[in-house]
C-alpha positions in Angstrom: 0.0 0.0 0.0 1.3 3.4 -0.9 1.1 6.1 1.7 0.7 9.6 0.2 1.2 12.8 2.2 -2.4 13.8 1.8 -4.9 11.0 1.2 -8.2 12.5 -0.1 -11.4 11.6 1.8 -14.1 9.7 0.0 -17.8 9.5 0.7 -19.1 6.2 2.0 -21.8 4.8 -0.4 -25.1 3.4 0.7 -24.6 -0.4 0.7 -27.7 -1.4 2.6 -30.0 -3.3 0.3 -27.3 -4.4 -2.1 -26.3 -8.0 -2.7 -22.9 -8.9 -1.3 -21.2 -9.0 -4.7 -22.6 -5.5 -5.6 -21.6 -4.1 -2.2 -18.0 -5.3 -2.8 -17.8 -3.7 -6.2 -19.4 -0.5 -5.1 -16.9 -0.1 -2.2 -13.9 -1.1 -4.4 -14.9 1.5 -7.0 -14.7 4.2 -4.2 -11.4 3.0 -3.0 -12.8 1.4 0.2 -12.3 -2.1 1.6 -15.3 -4.2 2.9 -15.5 -6.5 5.8 -18.3 -8.7 7.1 -17.8 -9.7 10.8 -20.8 -12.0 10.7 -19.6 -13.9 7.6 -16.2 -15.6 7.6 -16.9 -16.7 4.0 -17.6 -13.1 2.9 -15.5 -13.3 -0.3 -17.6 -16.2 -1.5 -21.0 -14.6 -0.5 -22.9 -13.5 -3.5 -26.7 -13.1 -3.2 -27.2 -12.2 0.5 -28.4 -8.7 1.0 -26.6 -6.1 3.3 -28.8 -5.2 6.3 -26.5 -2.8 8.1 -23.3 -0.9 7.5 -20.7 1.1 9.4 -19.8 3.9 8.8 -23.1 5.2 7.7 -23.7 6.3 4.1 -22.5 9.8 3.4 -19.7 9.8 6.0 -16.3 11.1 4.8 -13.5 8.6 5.4 -9.9 8.4 4.1 -9.4 6.3 1.0 -8.5 2.7 1.7 -10.7 2.7 4.9 -12.6 -0.3 6.0 -16.4 -0.4 5.8 -18.2 -3.0 7.8 -21.4 -4.7 6.6 -23.7 -7.2 8.3 -26.2 -9.5 6.6 -28.4 -10.1 9.7 -30.0 -7.9 12.3 -28.8 -8.1 15.9 -31.2 -9.4 18.5 -34.0 -6.8 19.0 -33.2 -4.7 16.0 -36.1 -5.8 13.8 -35.7 -7.6 10.7 -35.9 -7.5 7.0 -39.1 -5.6 6.3 -42.5 -7.0 5.3 -42.7 -10.7 4.5 -45.8 -11.9 2.7 -48.4 -13.1 3.4 -49.2 -10.7 6.2 -51.3 -12.1 9.0 -53.9 -10.8 9.9 -54.8 -9.9 6.3 -55.7 -6.3 5.6 -59.5 -5.6 5.6 -61.3 -6.1 2.4 -63.9 -3.8 1.0 -62.4 -0.6 -0.3 -65.1 1.5 -2.0 -67.7 -1.2 -1.1 -67.5 -0.1 2.6 -68.6 3.4 1.5 -72.0 2.2 0.2 -75.1 2.6 2.3 -76.6 -0.4 4.1 -79.8 -1.9 2.7 -82.9 -0.2 4.0 -84.2 3.3 4.1 -82.0 5.4 1.8 -83.0 8.6 3.7 -82.5 7.3 7.2 -80.8 9.8 9.6 -78.6 8.5 12.3 -80.2 8.5 15.7 -83.8 8.7 14.3 -86.1 5.9 13.5 -88.7 6.0 10.8 -92.4 5.6 11.8 
């Protein structure tokens, strides 16, 4: 590694949501190194998606810095977004719910017809 007197800073890209192979290429294109503490086989990982990263996107770091990525959430951090099918299912009806009930079309709430 060459050490220059003034190493320019680079902006950390957003890696969350990228596949491992794309995250490695994106970091390399910016002059950054990538490490995954939760994956000892990181260099062979291809299709897993990045869930977290440090430093955060937009941070200014020296070129050749290490960016850490994780592919799983820690305990209690949530996890992965919406997974289908959702239970309980969302209510059905849409515009149908807006229609009046069968009966008197001119009924007023709280009054009964004679």
